[in-house]
C-alpha positions in Angstrom: 4.4 -10.7 15.8 2.1 -8.3 14.1 4.7 -5.4 14.4 7.4 -7.7 13.0 5.2 -8.7 10.1 4.4 -5.1 9.3 8.1 -4.2 9.4 8.9 -7.0 7.0 6.2 -5.8 4.7 7.5 -2.2 4.8 11.0 -3.5 4.0 9.9 -5.4 1.0 7.7 -2.5 -0.2 10.8 -0.3 0.1 12.9 -2.7 -2.0 10.1 -2.8 -4.7 9.9 1.0 -4.7 13.8 1.4 -5.2 13.6 -1.2 -8.2 10.7 0.8 -9.7 12.6 4.1 -9.4 15.7 2.6 -10.8 13.8 1.1 -13.8 12.0 4.4 -14.3 15.4 6.2 -14.3 16.8 3.9 -17.0 13.9 4.5 -19.2 14.2 8.3 -18.8 18.0 8.3 -19.4 
């Protein structure tokens, strides 16, 4: 259960990081 919850958190964190990078890229473009 704990491992599954950690994996879910990592997945959501990765999605948030990708959105942040995409927004930063658009600002720099």
